LUMKE-142941 format. One record per residue (C-alpha): x negated, y, z negated. Coordinates in Angstrom, 2 decimals, decimal comma. Layout:
      east     north        up
         X         Y         Z
...
***
This chain:
      east     north        up
     29,24     43,51     23,32
     29,82     43,96     27,06
     27,53     46,37     28,81
     28,83     48,92     31,30
     28,24     48,10     34,93
     25,41     49,93     36,63
     26,98     52,73     38,67
     26,63     52,29     42,41
     24,24     54,70     44,09
     25,77     56,86     46,80
     23,72     55,37     49,63
     24,66     51,82     48,57
     28,24     52,50     49,65
     26,98     53,01     53,20
     24,86     49,85     53,07
     27,76     47,76     51,80
     30,15     49,15     54,39
     27,73     48,47     57,26
     27,09     44,95     55,96
     30,84     44,28     55,90
     31,27     45,68     59,41
     28,43     43,47     60,71
     29,94     40,37     59,09
     33,40     41,10     60,52
     32,07     41,92     63,99
     33,20     45,54     63,96
     29,55     46,50     64,52
     27,28     44,47     66,79
     23,63     44,55     67,82
     23,20     47,37     70,30
     25,95     49,54     68,83
     25,16     53,02     67,60
     26,24     53,95     64,08
     28,36     57,05     63,51
     26,39     60,23     62,89
     25,31     61,46     59,47
     28,20     63,90     59,15
     30,81     61,27     60,05
     29,34     58,72     57,61
     29,14     61,34     54,85
     32,81     62,26     55,29
     33,82     58,60     55,59
     32,24     57,68     52,25
     32,59     60,97     50,42
     28,86     61,37     49,88
     26,18     63,84     50,90
     24,32     63,71     54,20
     21,12     63,26     52,17
     22,53     60,00     50,75
     23,45     58,87     54,26
     19,89     59,57     55,41
     18,60     57,44     52,50
     20,80     54,55     53,64
     19,66     54,86     57,27
     15,99     54,93     56,21
     16,49     51,72     54,22
     18,21     50,03     57,16
     15,37     51,15     59,43
     12,71     49,67     57,12
     14,75     46,47     56,86
     14,79     46,10     60,63
     18,58     46,49     60,88
     18,59     49,76     62,82
     16,22     51,71     65,01
     16,39     55,47     64,68
     15,52     58,07     67,31
     16,09     61,81     67,53
     17,74     63,54     70,45
     21,09     63,36     72,17
     20,69     60,55     74,72
     22,15     57,02     74,60
     19,22     55,77     72,51
     19,42     58,59     69,95
     20,73     58,15     66,43
     20,74     54,84     64,55
     21,16     51,85     66,85
     21,78     48,38     65,38
     18,96     45,92     66,12
     17,98     42,49     64,82
     14,40     42,46     63,55
     14,55     40,52     60,26
     10,80     39,94     60,08
     10,16     43,69     59,78
     11,74     44,07     56,36
     10,55     40,70     55,10
      7,01     41,41     56,24
      6,85     44,80     54,54
      8,22     43,36     51,31
      5,79     40,45     51,29
      2,75     42,63     51,95
      3,67     45,09     49,18
      4,36     42,37     46,62
      1,13     40,60     47,52
     -0,68     43,89     46,95
      0,77     44,00     43,42
     -0,21     40,33     42,94
      3,45     39,50     42,35
      3,08     36,79     45,00
     -0,17     34,91     44,26
     -2,07     33,70     47,32
     -1,79     30,13     46,04
      2,00     30,42     46,25
      1,77     31,82     49,77
     -0,43     28,84     50,71
      2,10     26,37     49,27
      4,92     28,13     51,11
      2,98     27,97     54,37
      2,42     24,23     53,93
      6,12     23,60     53,34
      7,32     25,73     56,24
      4,62     25,02     58,80
      4,32     21,28     58,27
      8,09     20,95     58,69
      7,98     23,19     61,77
      5,11     21,20     63,29
      7,01     17,94     62,85
     10,13     19,44     64,44
      8,11     21,05     67,24
      6,54     17,71     68,11
      9,96     16,15     68,52
     11,48     19,00     70,53
     11,49     19,79     74,23
      8,56     22,11     74,76
      8,98     25,60     76,17
      6,52     25,86     79,06
      5,92     29,56     78,54
      5,17     29,17     74,83
      2,88     26,20     75,49
      0,94     28,22     78,05
      0,56     31,06     75,54
     -0,60     28,65     72,83
     -3,28     27,31     75,17
     -4,34     30,89     75,93
     -4,66     31,61     72,21
     -6,76     28,48     71,67
     -9,02     29,41     74,57
     -9,42     32,94     73,23
    -10,34     31,64     69,77
    -13,00     29,40     71,32
    -14,98     32,43     72,52
    -18,33     32,76     70,77
    -18,29     36,54     71,15
    -14,94     36,97     69,41
    -15,13     39,06     66,24
    -13,92     37,70     62,93
    -10,92     40,04     62,60
     -9,88     39,38     66,20
    -10,00     35,65     65,45
     -7,81     36,11     62,38
     -5,24     38,00     64,45
     -5,15     35,31     67,15
     -5,05     32,59     64,48
     -2,01     34,14     62,81
     -0,29     34,54     66,19
     -1,00     30,87     66,96
      0,65     29,69     63,74
      3,72     31,88     64,25
      4,17     30,79     67,87
      3,64     27,11     67,06
      6,28     27,28     64,33
      8,73     28,88     66,75
      8,66     25,67     68,82
     10,79     24,09     66,07
     13,68     26,21     67,34
     14,82     27,44     63,92
     15,50     31,19     63,97
     15,19     31,57     60,18
     11,83     29,78     60,09
     10,59     31,88     62,99
     11,60     35,09     61,19
      9,96     33,92     57,97
      6,74     33,07     59,80
      6,79     36,44     61,55
      7,18     38,10     58,17
      4,34     36,05     56,70
      2,05     36,77     59,63
      0,29     39,89     58,38
      0,30     38,73     54,76
     -1,43     35,52     55,86
     -3,84     37,39     58,11
     -4,71     39,67     55,20
     -5,49     36,97     52,64
     -7,41     34,90     55,21
     -9,58     37,91     56,02
    -10,09     38,87     52,37
    -11,07     35,35     51,34
    -14,17     35,25     53,58
    -17,17     36,56     51,66
    -19,76     36,81     54,42
    -20,61     36,23     58,06
    -22,65     33,19     57,03
    -19,59     31,68     55,37
    -17,51     32,44     58,43
    -20,03     30,82     60,80
    -19,71     27,60     58,86
    -15,91     27,67     58,81
    -14,88     28,75     62,30
    -16,04     25,60     64,19
    -13,88     23,45     61,92
    -10,89     25,76     62,39
    -11,22     25,41     66,17
    -11,30     21,63     65,91
     -8,31     21,58     63,58
     -6,27     23,83     65,87
     -6,99     21,46     68,74
     -5,89     18,46     66,68
     -2,62     20,14     65,69
     -1,90     21,09     69,28
     -2,72     17,60     70,55
     -0,34     15,99     68,06
      2,48     18,34     69,04
      1,93     17,68     72,75
      1,89     13,93     72,06
      5,25     14,23     70,23
      3,56     12,85     67,11
      5,59     14,55     64,40
      3,91     12,96     61,40
      0,47     13,54     62,88
      1,25     17,20     63,62
      2,60     17,81     60,12
     -0,39     16,11     58,48
     -2,92     17,94     60,66
     -1,24     21,27     59,92
     -1,10     20,68     56,17
     -4,72     19,49     56,05
     -5,79     22,54     58,04
     -4,27     25,01     55,58
     -5,44     23,12     52,48
     -8,98     22,74     53,85
     -9,36     26,43     54,64
     -8,11     27,49     51,22
    -10,51     25,03     49,54
    -13,51     26,39     51,45
    -13,00     30,08     50,82
    -13,18     32,50     47,92
    -10,13     31,79     45,78
     -7,94     34,86     45,49
     -5,34     35,50     42,73
***
């Protein structure tokens, strides 16, 4: 027997309308959405439902909201896809819906492909300079463990961006804090960390050297080996 369709929530009408307007070009990045009252009248819903829709869009990285009456006030359309993806990934990892092993496999697939593509691409001088700065910072013997993890995650995101694929870059940005979190949580002690960090530094250097040498296969292999090795050396999380 057919089941009745789930009734649409009031705020979903706003989300669907804004999605359609973005697809058709009626709304563009930088545009300000109509005010709450106008959207409520337009869709025949309450202002509370409109606020729910705007909050969701804000969390998803589709709009930026600000109070006041100036040109930046209200809900302005932006493009920050990693914001929503990152929040979702972190929350689902916290519920163990996304096992760390699956995150590791996903990293290998995305990052090894990105490393191969980056090695074959024309290199952005500014990004290369920043990558070298990150490597130099991670080589410091006085750098704390958490600071290293933060720089490490930034290195992987920036390296992947050299592939020139906007979707991959957004996915890596969204994975950044999830990766940083599981890497930090998987280290049991300072003694364990002292044994691991010299190898990580060497591996980072090998990945960078392969990319600079335009050795796609070498870069992909070095990147994959780096992720697999770290996961094999640390406390295995769910």
